[in-house]
ZATIMI-178365 format. One line per 2 residues: for each residue x, z, y of N, C-alpha, C, O, CB. Coordinates in steps of 0.05 Angstrom, whole numbers. Glycine has a CB too. Layout:
residues N
X Z Y X Z Y X Z Y X Z Y X Z Y | ...
This chain:
residues 281
1547 1688 1137 1572 1678 1157 1596 1701 1153 1615 1701 1168 1560 1676 1194 | 1595 1717 1134 1611 1734 1130 1635 1728 1108 1656 1741 1110 1596 1755 1125
1634 1714 1092 1648 1705 1072 1678 1698 1080 1682 1689 1102 1633 1683 1060 | 1697 1701 1063 1729 1696 1068 1729 1668 1070 1752 1659 1075 1750 1706 1044
1711 1651 1068 1719 1618 1074 1700 1614 1100 1689 1592 1103 1709 1592 1044 | 1697 1631 1114 1678 1619 1135 1697 1606 1156 1719 1616 1163 1657 1643 1150
1688 1584 1165 1700 1571 1187 1700 1583 1217 1681 1580 1232 1689 1547 1187 | 1721 1595 1224 1722 1608 1247 1734 1593 1269 1744 1603 1289 1734 1629 1243
1733 1570 1264 1743 1545 1295 1768 1548 1289 1779 1551 1267 1736 1554 1335 | 1781 1546 1316 1811 1539 1323 1820 1562 1332 1845 1563 1335 1818 1516 1344
1806 1585 1340 1817 1611 1349 1811 1634 1328 1830 1645 1315 1803 1618 1378 | 1782 1640 1325 1771 1659 1306 1780 1684 1321 1795 1684 1340 1782 1657 1273
1764 1714 1306 1762 1736 1321 1787 1751 1330 1786 1770 1346 1748 1752 1307 | 1811 1741 1318 1842 1756 1324 1855 1740 1347 1877 1744 1358 1865 1754 1295
1839 1721 1353 1855 1707 1379 1850 1724 1406 1836 1744 1407 1844 1673 1385 | 1863 1714 1424 1862 1726 1454 1842 1707 1465 1827 1717 1482 1893 1725 1471
1837 1682 1460 1816 1673 1472 1787 1683 1464 1768 1682 1478 1817 1648 1470 | 1788 1691 1442 1760 1707 1436 1759 1734 1450 1738 1741 1461 1757 1714 1402
1782 1749 1450 1785 1774 1465 1773 1771 1493 1757 1786 1504 1816 1782 1467 | 1785 1748 1503 1784 1746 1535 1754 1731 1542 1738 1742 1557 1814 1726 1548
1751 1710 1531 1724 1694 1535 1698 1709 1528 1678 1706 1542 1725 1668 1518 | 1698 1726 1506 1670 1739 1499 1668 1761 1526 1647 1774 1523 1671 1759 1463
1678 1766 1543 1676 1788 1562 1657 1774 1587 1663 1753 1598 1708 1799 1572 | 1635 1788 1594 1621 1781 1615 1634 1784 1645 1628 1769 1664 1599 1796 1613
1647 1800 1646 1664 1803 1666 1679 1776 1669 1677 1764 1691 1682 1826 1662 | 1693 1767 1650 1714 1749 1654 1689 1723 1652 1700 1703 1660 1744 1751 1629
1669 1719 1647 1648 1692 1649 1646 1698 1684 1652 1678 1698 1609 1694 1627 | 1638 1721 1697 1642 1721 1723 1663 1709 1740 1658 1702 1763 1643 1740 1727
1683 1708 1728 1703 1690 1740 1700 1665 1740 1714 1652 1755 1723 1694 1730 | 1686 1654 1726 1676 1623 1727 1667 1616 1750 1668 1592 1754 1655 1614 1709
1657 1629 1769 1643 1622 1793 1666 1619 1815 1662 1605 1835 1620 1645 1802 | 1692 1634 1808 1717 1632 1824 1724 1604 1817 1730 1588 1836 1740 1654 1816
1725 1597 1794 1738 1576 1782 1722 1545 1798 1733 1527 1810 1733 1580 1744 | 1696 1551 1791 1672 1532 1798 1680 1532 1826 1679 1508 1831 1639 1541 1792
1687 1544 1847 1689 1538 1878 1713 1530 1877 1715 1513 1895 1686 1560 1899 | 1735 1533 1862 1762 1521 1870 1756 1494 1858 1764 1478 1875 1790 1536 1859
1748 1484 1838 1743 1464 1829 1723 1443 1848 1725 1419 1849 1736 1471 1806 | 1711 1454 1856 1694 1434 1875 1707 1435 1902 1699 1418 1917 1663 1442 1878
1728 1455 1913 1742 1443 1937 1761 1421 1935 1775 1414 1954 1754 1462 1949 | 1762 1409 1907 1778 1389 1905 1758 1362 1911 1741 1357 1894 1794 1390 1876
1759 1347 1933 1744 1326 1939 1732 1309 1911 1709 1301 1907 1762 1309 1959 | 1758 1305 1894 1751 1281 1876 1740 1293 1849 1728 1279 1833 1778 1261 1870
1745 1321 1846 1729 1333 1823 1698 1330 1834 1681 1318 1821 1740 1366 1816 | 1692 1342 1857 1663 1342 1867 1656 1315 1867 1635 1311 1855 1657 1355 1895
1667 1293 1877 1653 1272 1873 1645 1259 1847 1627 1242 1846 1664 1257 1885 | 1659 1268 1827 1654 1267 1805 1623 1274 1787 1607 1261 1774 1672 1280 1800
1628 1307 1798 1599 1321 1799 1579 1310 1816 1555 1312 1811 1600 1349 1807 | 1586 1300 1834 1565 1288 1855 1551 1261 1839 1527 1255 1843 1583 1278 1886
1568 1247 1824 1559 1230 1810 1534 1232 1789 1516 1216 1785 1579 1223 1800 | 1539 1253 1781 1521 1261 1757 1493 1274 1760 1476 1283 1743 1536 1279 1742
1494 1273 1795 1465 1286 1800 1465 1314 1795 1443 1326 1801 1443 1273 1782 | 1483 1328 1786 1479 1353 1779 1461 1377 1798 1446 1395 1790 1506 1361 1775
1468 1370 1822 1454 1399 1837 1433 1378 1851 1430 1379 1875 1480 1423 1864 | 1419 1362 1837 1394 1347 1846 1371 1356 1831 1349 1361 1840 1397 1317 1843
1380 1358 1805 1356 1366 1787 1364 1391 1770 1385 1394 1758 1347 1341 1767 | 1345 1405 1773 1352 1438 1754 1388 1444 1754 1400 1444 1734 1341 1433 1711
1397 1447 1775 1424 1449 1776 1438 1468 1754 1456 1463 1738 1430 1457 1804 | 1422 1496 1759 1427 1515 1745 1431 1511 1710 1449 1515 1694 1407 1530 1753
1407 1501 1708 1404 1487 1676 1431 1471 1666 1443 1475 1645 1377 1462 1676 | 1435 1457 1681 1455 1430 1680 1484 1448 1675 1502 1441 1660 1455 1405 1715
1485 1470 1691 1513 1486 1689 1509 1502 1671 1530 1511 1661 1524 1501 1713 | 1490 1509 1661 1489 1528 1637 1491 1511 1617 1508 1523 1603 1464 1545 1632
1487 1490 1605 1496 1471 1588 1517 1463 1590 1527 1460 1567 1486 1453 1585 | 1531 1457 1608 1565 1449 1603 1573 1476 1599 1584 1478 1577 1586 1432 1631
1571 1497 1610 1583 1526 1599 1578 1526 1570 1598 1526 1556 1568 1554 1612 | 1557 1527 1560 1551 1525 1534 1566 1512 1517 1570 1524 1496 1529 1516 1531
1577 1489 1520 1593 1466 1508 1620 1479 1510 1631 1482 1488 1592 1436 1525 | 1634 1488 1535 1662 1505 1535 1657 1527 1510 1671 1527 1489 1668 1523 1568
1638 1543 1514 1638 1565 1493 1636 1555 1465 1647 1566 1446 1613 1584 1498 | 1624 1535 1463 1622 1525 1434 1653 1518 1423 1659 1522 1399 1602 1495 1433
1671 1508 1441 1695 1502 1436 1715 1523 1425 1732 1521 1407 1704 1493 1459 | 1707 1544 1439 1715 1574 1439 1704 1587 1411 1721 1588 1393 1701 1592 1465
1679 1595 1407 1669 1608 1384 1658 1590 1369 1647 1600 1349 1651 1628 1388 | 1657 1567 1370 1642 1548 1349 1660 1546 1323 1683 1555 1324 1638 1516 1361
1649 1533 1299 1666 1520 1284 1684 1500 1290 1682 1492 1313 1655 1513 1268 | 1706 1487 1274 1719 1466 1282 1705 1441 1289 1710 1426 1308 1735 1460 1264
1682 1439 1268 1666 1417 1268 1649 1418 1298 1647 1398 1313 1646 1418 1241 | 1639 1440 1303 1626 1451 1329 1646 1443 1354 1638 1430 1374 1623 1487 1328
1665 1449 1352 1685 1449 1378 1685 1422 1380 1676 1411 1401 1716 1461 1375 | 1699 1404 1355 1701 1375 1363 1676 1362 1370 1679 1345 1388 1712 1358 1342
1649 1366 1361 1623 1352 1374 1624 1359 1401 1626 1342 1419 1596 1362 1362 | 1623 1385 1405 1628 1393 1438 1642 1383 1457 1635 1379 1481 1637 1413 1441
1669 1377 1445 1686 1363 1456 1676 1337 1465 1673 1330 1488 1706 1361 1442 | 1672 1324 1445 1666 1297 1439 1643 1286 1464 1643 1265 1477 1653 1296 1404
1621 1312 1466 1606 1305 1487 1616 1309 1512 1610 1294 1531 1585 1316 1485 | 1629 1327 1514 1647 1331 1547 1656 1308 1555 1651 1297 1577 1675 1351 1548
1676 1295 1529 1691 1269 1537 1668 1240 1539 1674 1221 1552 1716 1264 1510 | 1649 1241 1527 1631 1221 1532 1619 1222 1556 1615 1201 1568 1612 1220 1515
1611 1248 1569 1603 1248 1597 1625 1244 1617 1620 1234 1640 1590 1273 1602 | 1647 1250 1611 1670 1245 1630 1677 1213 1635 1686 1204 1656 1697 1260 1617
1671 1197 1611 1681 1171 1612 1658 1154 1622 1658 1130 1616 1693 1160 1585 | 1639 1164 1635 1618 1151 1650 1621 1161 1678 1605 1153 1695 1591 1157 1639
1638 1175 1683 1640 1185 1713 1669 1174 1726 1692 1183 1721 1640 1221 1713 | 1663 1151 1745 1687 1138 1759 1671 1127 1785 1647 1122 1787 1704 1110 1738
1693 1125 1804 1683 1116 1826 1698 1115 1848 1722 1114 1842 1664 1129 1831 | 1694 1114 1872 1705 1121 1902 1687 1138 1912 1663 1136 1913 1707 1098 1924
1705 1159 1920 1697 1184 1937 1692 1171 1963 1709 1159 1977 1720 1208 1940 | 1664 1176 1969 1662 1170 1999 1668 1185 2023 1662 1177 2046 1639 1166 2003
1684 1210 2017 1688 1225 2035 1726 1222 2045 1736 1220 2067 1676 1254 2023 | 1736 1223 2025 1766 1210 2024 1771 1183 2021 1793 1175 2030 1781 1220 2004
1750 1163 2006 1762 1135 2002 1777 1133 1984 1787 1111 1979 1774 1124 2022 | 1784 1155 1968 1802 1153 1942 1788 1146 1915 1767 1156 1909 1816 1181 1937
1800 1129 1899 1789 1130 1867 1785 1150 1850 1806 1164 1850 1804 1118 1852 | 1768 1160 1833 1763 1188 1821 1759 1178 1794 1746 1157 1794 1736 1208 1833
1767 1186 1771 1756 1181 1742 1756 1211 1730 1773 1227 1739 1779 1158 1722 | 1740 1218 1715 1732 1244 1706 1751 1248 1684 1754 1270 1674 1701 1246 1698
1765 1224 1675 1782 1225 1649 1813 1225 1662 1833 1227 1648 1776 1196 1626 | 1814 1224 1686 1844 1229 1701 1857 1256 1695 1854 1278 1707 1841 1228 1736
1873 1249 1673 1888 1280 1667 1898 1296 1688 1897 1321 1685 1914 1277 1649 | 1908 1286 1712 1906 1301 1729 1882 1320 1740 1882 1344 1745 1914 1287 1744
1866 1307 1742 1838 1322 1755 1829 1344 1730 1818 1365 1734 1809 1297 1762 | 1836 1332 1706 1825 1351 1676 1844 1372 1676 1839 1395 1668 1827 1333 1641
1868 1365 1688 1890 1392 1689 1879 1410 1707 1876 1434 1701 1922 1385 1701 | 1872 1399 1733 1862 1420 1757 1841 1440 1744 1845 1464 1745 1846 1403 1783
1816 1427 1731 1801 1439 1730 1804 1467 1702 1794 1489 1700 1781 1419 1731 | 1824 1451 1684 1830 1469 1659 1841 1494 1676 1832 1517 1674 1854 1453 1634
1868 1485 1699 1879 1506 1705 1862 1531 1722 1868 1555 1722 1900 1496 1717 | 1841 1518 1736 1832 1539 1750 1816 1557 1727 1817 1582 1730 1815 1529 1775
1803 1547 1708 1787 1566 1685 1808 1585 1675 1802 1609 1671 1774 1549 1658 | 1833 1574 1671 1852 1597 1652 1859 1614 1673 1859 1638 1667 1881 1585 1636
1868 1606 1703 1873 1628 1720 1856 1646 1727 1862 1669 1731 1880 1621 1739 | 1834 1637 1729 1807 1655 1740 1800 1676 1714 1794 1700 1717 1774 1630 1748
1802 1663 1688 1799 1681 1664 1817 1704 1664 1808 1727 1661 1804 1666 1639 | 1850 1696 1668 1865 1715 1673 1860 1733 1692 1864 1756 1685 1884 1707 1677
1853 1728 1712 1855 1742 1740 1828 1763 1737 1827 1785 1748 1853 1716 1770 | 1811 1755 1726 1788 1771 1723 1782 1788 1698 1763 1802 1694 1767 1755 1724
1808 1784 1679 1814 1798 1655 1831 1824 1668 1824 1847 1664 1832 1776 1632 | 1851 1818 1682 1862 1839 1693 1852 1855 1713 1862 1877 1719 1880 1833 1699
1832 1845 1724 1818 1866 1745 1793 1882 1743 1782 1898 1760 1812 1854 1766 | 1784 1872 1711 1757 1886 1705 1771 1902 1677 1763 1925 1671 1727 1860 1698
1787 1890 1663 1794 1902 1637 1822 1911 1634 1827 1933 1625 1788 1884 1617 | 1839 1895 1642 1870 1900 1641 1886 1913 1615 1902 1932 1615 1875 1920 1664
1878 1896 1593 1882 1894 1569 1912 1882 1561 1930 1894 1550 1861 1879 1560 | 1912 1863 1567 1926 1839 1566 1959 1845 1582 1961 1849 1606 1906 1815 1581
1978 1845 1569 1999 1847 1583 2015 1821 1586 2002 1803 1577 2013 1867 1573 | 2042 1812 1595 2048 1786 1605 2050 1768 1575 2046 1744 1576 2079 1786 1624
2056 1782 1551 2054 1769 1528 2027 1759 1521 2022 1736 1515 2063 1783 1510 | 2011 1779 1522 1978 1770 1517 1971 1750 1536 1958 1732 1526 1955 1796 1521
1976 1748 1559 1970 1730 1580 1983 1703 1571 1970 1682 1577 1980 1741 1610 | 2004 1699 1559 2017 1673 1551 2007 1662 1523 2006 1638 1516 2049 1678 1549
1999 1684 1509 1987 1669 1486 1956 1659 1490 1946 1641 1477 1988 1689 1460 | 1942 1674 1510 1917 1656 1522 1925 1634 1531 1912 1615 1521 1903 1667 1544
1943 1628 1548 1947 1605 1560 1953 1583 1532 1942 1561 1530 1971 1609 1583 | 1972 1592 1516 1980 1573 1500 1958 1564 1479 1958 1542 1468 2004 1582 1487
1938 1586 1473 1913 1578 1458 1896 1557 1471 1884 1539 1459 1896 1602 1454 | 1896 1562 1500 1872 1543 1515 1883 1521 1520 1869 1505 1531 1859 1551 1541
1914 1514 1511 1926 1484 1510 1911 1472 1484 1904 1449 1487 1964 1482 1507 | 1906 1480 1468 1889 1469 1447 1863 1457 1455 1855 1434 1452 1883 1489 1428
1851 1482 1468 1818 1473 1481 1830 1446 1500 1820 1424 1496 1798 1507 1507 | 1846 1449 1515 1849 1424 1537 1855 1395 1517 1846 1372 1522 1880 1432 1561
1872 1403 1495 1879 1375 1486 1848 1359 1474 1844 1335 1471 1906 1378 1460 | 1828 1384 1467 1810 1367 1454 1789 1348 1475 1771 1332 1470 1793 1386 1436
1801 1357 1503 1781 1346 1526 1803 1326 1541 1802 1322 1566 1765 1375 1550 | 1825 1313 1522 1837 1294 1526 1857 1301 1550 1862 1284 1567 1819 1274 1528
1871 1330 1551 1889 1332 1568 1915 1333 1558 1916 1349 1540 1885 1351 1582 | 1941 1318 1563 1961 1316 1544 1972 1341 1549 1973 1351 1572 1980 1292 1545
1982 1353 1526 1995 1378 1524 2018 1378 1541 2022 1396 1558 2002 1385 1497 | 2036 1358 1538 2062 1359 1560 2053 1356 1589 2070 1356 1607 2083 1333 1556
2030 1355 1593 2027 1354 1621 2021 1381 1632 2020 1385 1656 2007 1335 1629 | 2017 1397 1614 2010 1423 1620 2033 1441 1628 2053 1442 1614 1997 1435 1598
2030 1457 1653 2058 1475 1653 2057 1494 1629 2035 1500 1619 2062 1495 1683 | 2084 1504 1619 2080 1517 1599 2077 1545 1602 2069 1556 1582 2097 1512 1582
2081 1558 1619 2079 1586 1629 2058 1593 1640 2046 1573 1649 2097 1592 1645 | 2047 1615 1645 2026 1627 1660 2042 1627 1689 2028 1615 1706 2017 1660 1648
2062 1634 1697 2071 1635 1724 2072 1610 1735 2062 1605 1757 2097 1646 1728 | 2085 1586 1716 2090 1557 1723 2063 1548 1727 2061 1535 1747 2106 1540 1701
2037 1550 1713 2012 1540 1717 2005 1552 1741 2003 1535 1759 1994 1544 1697 | 2001 1576 1748 1997 1588 1776 2017 1571 1797 2010 1557 1817 2005 1624 1774
2033 1574 1791 2054 1550 1813 2044 1526 1822 2042 1518 1845 2079 1537 1800 | 2038 1514 1797 2020 1484 1800 2000 1486 1813 2001 1474 1835 2009 1470 1776
1979 1500 1808 1956 1503 1826 1958 1511 1853 1939 1505 1867 1940 1518 1817 | 1978 1526 1864 1989 1537 1893 2000 1507 1903 1993 1499 1925 2018 1566 1890
2016 1493 1888 2021 1466 1897 2003 1450 1904 2004 1440 1926 2032 1453 1881 | 1982 1446 1885 1958 1428 1897 1946 1430 1924 1939 1413 1940 1936 1432 1883
1944 1462 1925 1932 1468 1953 1955 1466 1976 1949 1465 2000 1920 1500 1954 | 1976 1466 1967 2004 1471 1989 2006 1437 2005 2012 1432 2029 2043 1481 1966
1997 1417 1980 1999 1391 1986 1972 1380 2004 1971 1356 2011 2002 1377 1958 | 1954 1398 2012 1930 1395 2027 1909 1373 2007 1892 1358 2016 1940 1381 2060
1914 1375 1984 1893 1357 1964 1862 1373 1969 1841 1359 1967 1904 1360 1924 | 1860 1404 1976 1834 1412 1976 1822 1412 2000 1836 1420 2019 1831 1435 1965
1796 1402 2005 1778 1407 2022 1751 1412 2015 1742 1400 1995 1779 1390 2036 | 1735 1431 2032 1707 1438 2026 1688 1414 2042 1689 1409 2067 1701 1471 2038
1673 1401 2026 1661 1383 2032 1627 1388 2026 1622 1407 2011 1675 1363 2019 | 1608 1376 2035 1585 1384 2032 1575 1383 2004 1553 1393 2001 1570 1373 2048
1587 1370 1980 1588 1380 1955 1594 1405 1948 1580 1418 1932 1601 1368 1943 | 1619 1417 1963 1633 1442 1951 1613 1462 1964 1608 1484 1954 1667 1448 1960
1602 1453 1987 1582 1481 1995 1556 1479 1980 1541 1498 1981 1573 1484 2029 | 1550 1459 1969 1522 1458 1945 1529 1478 1932 1513 1497 1931 1517 1431 1924
1555 1479 1918 1570 1492 1893 1565 1520 1904 1552 1535 1890 1605 1483 1886 | 1572 1526 1921 1572 1554 1934 1537 1559 1939 1529 1582 1933 1592 1555 1968
1525 1548 1945 1495 1556 1949 1485 1562 1929 1465 1576 1930 1478 1539 1959 | 1495 1553 1901 1484 1558 1877 1482 1588 1870 1464 1601 1859 1501 1544 1857
1511 1596 1882 1509 1630 1875 1499 1647 1900 1489 1669 1896 1541 1645 1866 | 1502 1638 1923 1493 1654 1947 1468 1650 1948 1458 1672 1955 1504 1649 1972
1449 1631 1946 1423 1631 1943 1407 1619 1918 1391 1601 1923 1416 1621 1964 | 1411 1627 1893 1408 1618 1871 1382 1607 1858 1364 1623 1854 1417 1634 1860
1379 1583 1853 1354 1573 1849 1340 1595 1830 1352 1614 1821 1355 1544 1837 | 1311 1588 1826 1292 1606 1817 1304 1612 1789 1312 1634 1780 1262 1594 1817
1304 1589 1777 1316 1591 1746 1336 1595 1736 1339 1590 1712 1315 1575 1735 | 1357 1607 1752 1383 1616 1749 1379 1645 1728 1364 1664 1732 1397 1623 1781
1395 1641 1710 1395 1671 1692 1415 1687 1709 1434 1678 1722 1408 1669 1654 | 1406 1714 1707 1422 1741 1719 1415 1729 1757 1432 1730 1775 1470 1742 1706
1392 1721 1761 1391 1714 1790 1396 1740 1809 1409 1736 1829 1361 1701 1797 | 1387 1761 1804 1394 1782 1817 1423 1792 1829 1426 1803 1850 1386 1798 1802
1441 1785 1811 1467 1797 1811 1488 1776 1826 1510 1780 1836 1475 1805 1779 | 1473 1749 1822 1495 1723 1830 1501 1725 1860 1523 1715 1867 1481 1691 1825
1488 1734 1875 1502 1739 1901 1525 1754 1899 1544 1744 1911 1486 1752 1918 | 1530 1777 1888 1542 1795 1883 1572 1784 1868 1595 1791 1874 1524 1812 1870
1566 1765 1847 1588 1750 1835 1592 1735 1854 1617 1733 1856 1585 1737 1809 | 1581 1720 1873 1596 1704 1894 1615 1720 1908 1639 1716 1908 1578 1693 1913
1604 1739 1920 1621 1757 1936 1645 1767 1925 1664 1772 1940 1607 1778 1942 | 1648 1771 1898 1674 1773 1882 1689 1748 1881 1713 1749 1883 1669 1781 1855
1676 1727 1878 1689 1700 1875 1701 1695 1901 1726 1693 1902 1669 1676 1867 | 1687 1694 1923 1703 1690 1946 1723 1705 1958 1737 1698 1976 1690 1687 1964
1724 1730 1943 1741 1751 1951 1769 1744 1941 1788 1752 1953 1730 1778 1941 | 1772 1728 1915 1791 1730 1898 1800 1698 1901 1816 1690 1884 1781 1742 1870
1791 1683 1920 1806 1657 1924 1830 1662 1938 1836 1686 1939 1789 1636 1939 | 1843 1650 1946 1864 1644 1965 1861 1644 1993 1844 1628 1999 1873 1623 1961
1869 1654 2008 1864 1662 2044 1854 1632 2050 1832 1629 2061 1900 1674 2067 | 1869 1612 2044 1864 1588 2058 1838 1576 2044 1820 1568 2059 1890 1568 2056
1835 1576 2014 1810 1562 2009 1785 1578 2019 1765 1566 2027 1807 1556 1979 | 1786 1599 2019 1769 1619 2027 1758 1616 2058 1735 1618 2066 1784 1644 2022
1781 1611 2073 1774 1602 2103 1761 1578 2104 1744 1575 2122 1797 1599 2120 | 1767 1556 2084 1756 1531 2087 1726 1530 2077 1708 1516 2086 1774 1511 2070
1724 1548 2059 1688 1559 2056 1674 1569 2078 1649 1569 2077 1683 1585 2036 | 1688 1579 2100 1677 1589 2122 1676 1619 2122 1663 1631 2139 1652 1578 2125
1690 1630 2102 1687 1660 2094 1703 1679 2113 1727 1679 2115 1697 1666 2065 | 1688 1695 2126 1706 1712 2141 1716 1736 2129 1699 1746 2116 1695 1720 2164
1741 1749 2129 1750 1769 2108 1770 1789 2128 1784 1782 2147 1767 1752 2080 | 1768 1811 2119 1778 1830 2137 1787 1856 2115 1780 1858 2092 1754 1838 2162
1803 1872 2129 1810 1895 2111 1789 1911 2097 1794 1919 2074 1824 1913 2127 | 1765 1915 2109 1742 1930 2092 1730 1919 2079 1717 1933 2064 1724 1941 2101
1728 1886 2077 1717 1873 2053 1738 1876 2029 1733 1877 2005 1710 1842 2058 | 1761 1878 2039 1781 1873 2017 1781 1896 2001 1781 1894 1977 1811 1867 2027
1780 1922 2014 1777 1945 2005 1751 1948 1989 1753 1961 1968 1779 1960 2025 | 1732 1941 1993 1697 1938 1987 1705 1924 1953 1699 1932 1931 1674 1908 2016
1720 1900 1961 1725 1889 1937 1737 1901 1911 1727 1902 1889 1739 1872 1944 | 1763 1910 1920 1780 1929 1902 1762 1947 1888 1762 1949 1863 1800 1947 1919
1744 1965 1907 1727 1986 1892 1709 1976 1874 1705 1986 1852 1712 2001 1909 | 1695 1954 1885 1682 1937 1865 1688 1931 1842 1671 1931 1824 1679 1918 1872
1714 1924 1837 1733 1917 1812 1734 1937 1795 1727 1936 1772 1760 1910 1819 | 1749 1963 1810 1749 1986 1798 1726 1997 1784 1728 2003 1760 1758 2001 1813
1706 2000 1798 1681 2006 1781 1673 1990 1761 1669 2001 1739 1660 2008 1795 | 1670 1966 1765 1666 1949 1735 1683 1951 1716 1675 1943 1694 1667 1922 1736
1707 1960 1718 1726 1961 1700 1727 1989 1688 1734 1994 1665 1751 1953 1712 | 1717 2010 1707 1702 2039 1695 1681 2035 1677 1679 2046 1655 1689 2056 1718
1662 2017 1689 1638 2022 1673 1633 2004 1646 1618 2009 1627 1614 2018 1691 | 1649 1983 1651 1651 1963 1627 1652 1973 1597 1641 1958 1580 1676 1949 1632
1666 1999 1589 1668 2007 1566 1643 2023 1558 1642 2031 1535 1693 2021 1564 | 1624 2028 1573 1599 2045 1570 1575 2026 1566 1554 2035 1557 1595 2063 1597
1578 1998 1572 1555 1980 1566 1548 1970 1540 1565 1963 1524 1558 1960 1581 | 1525 1968 1536 1518 1956 1511 1524 1932 1504 1526 1917 1523 1495 1956 1507
1528 1923 1484 1543 1897 1472 1521 1873 1494 1532 1859 1511 1538 1892 1426 | 1500 1872 1491 1486 1856 1498 1492 1847 1528 1487 1824 1536 1461 1865 1491
1503 1869 1548 1513 1860 1573 1542 1862 1579 1550 1858 1602 1500 1874 1592 | 1561 1870 1556 1585 1869 1560 1596 1844 1546 1619 1836 1550 1595 1892 1552
1581 1833 1532 1592 1810 1515 1574 1783 1518 1550 1786 1516 1593 1819 1483 | 1584 1758 1521 1568 1732 1522 1556 1735 1499 1562 1750 1480 1583 1706 1523
1532 1715 1501 1517 1713 1482 1522 1693 1459 1505 1692 1441 1497 1709 1492 | 1546 1674 1458 1558 1660 1432 1568 1685 1420 1564 1688 1396 1582 1635 1437
1582 1705 1434 1604 1721 1418 1577 1740 1400 1576 1741 1375 1631 1743 1443 | 1562 1750 1415 1539 1771 1403 1528 1758 1383 1523 1772 1364 1514 1780 1422
1521 1734 1380 1507 1718 1365 1527 1715 1334 1519 1715 1310 1500 1689 1384 | 1553 1711 1344 1570 1712 1315 1567 1738 1302 1563 1739 1278 1601 1708 1318
1569 1762 1320 1565 1789 1307 1542 1792 1290 1542 1801 1267 1562 1809 1327 | 1522 1783 1303 1497 1782 1288 1495 1771 1265 1483 1781 1246 1481 1772 1299
1504 1752 1264 1503 1734 1243 1527 1739 1221 1526 1735 1197 1505 1706 1255 | 1542 1746 1232 1570 1757 1211 1559 1785 1199 1567 1792 1177 1605 1765 1233
1544 1801 1213 1535 1830 1202 1563 1849 1211 1565 1870 1198 1529 1829 1164 | 1580 1844 1228 1602 1856 1229 1610 1856 1258 1596 1845 1276 1621 1844 1211
1635 1870 1263 1645 1867 1288 1670 1859 1287 1684 1876 1278 1643 1889 1303 | 1681 1838 1292 1705 1831 1286 1732 1849 1301 1733 1858 1324 1704 1801 1292
1757 1849 1279 1779 1866 1293 1797 1850 1304 1810 1833 1293 1794 1884 1276 | 1797 1856 1333 1818 1835 1347 1847 1847 1339 1849 1869 1328 1815 1833 1386
1870 1831 1345 1895 1837 1344 1900 1849 1372 1891 1839 1393 1911 1814 1335 | 1915 1870 1371 1920 1882 1396 1945 1867 1411 1965 1858 1401 1926 1913 1391
1936 1867 1441 1944 1852 1454 1953 1871 1483 1936 1883 1497 1925 1830 1455 | 1981 1871 1487 1987 1894 1506 1982 1923 1500 1973 1931 1478 1973 1890 1528
1990 1938 1522 1994 1967 1518 1963 1985 1512 1958 2007 1501 2011 1978 1548 | 1949 1970 1521 1919 1986 1510 1902 1965 1492 1877 1964 1493 1896 1997 1540
1918 1950 1476 1904 1936 1458 1890 1946 1441 1878 1933 1425 1917 1923 1445
């Protein structure tokens, strides 16, 4: 795989997407994104239709995650196959939400954009809190690269807010309009982290991952989940992130980077050189 004609996919090792998505600490931000997604009744209604949380919920969640990573780290053919699989699943998910009475469709560009926005926002937030390599230009590059991934899963590029601040403002507007609500389905998602099933990978640390995820939600969404917050918890949260940031460079690759990235390095028998992004790149 180390040849010059190697298919590095749509991003490649010089991309900001590889630099951000390879980090385990950024992966932990996926818990925050999942809680945000679950707090949208029409998103969680579609998840409930798949019965994801009724049969091997953690394994199903891992399979979804691996499809997402394939789009980032896979070849172009692998990325398209993963996107096609995601789109195929989404095409079968539609109906009426029993909680709100509203129709939902997993191919609805608006709902897809909401899911995408939570992932980008959370990845950038956790990069900032646990790594801190990206500057504003690097964050914008990540956002623009992820627009390509969004298009592969049928999100029209013209519907995506063009800048990181605009994307975050769009997410805030969703919340301000009162679209979010923590239903029983959302509480079941939270339970995957607070009380993870026995087959969950990294089960011992998931409650801590959940604590960080709840702590980085907006105060309103956190309150909807019934999580009480105070200055002491906030100080502990900041201390934990500071410790993660200090310890991260000392970790071996097995624990510092996600497995799809480590597999690429093993097969390529070399460590990719990433372009510098920001003052510490």
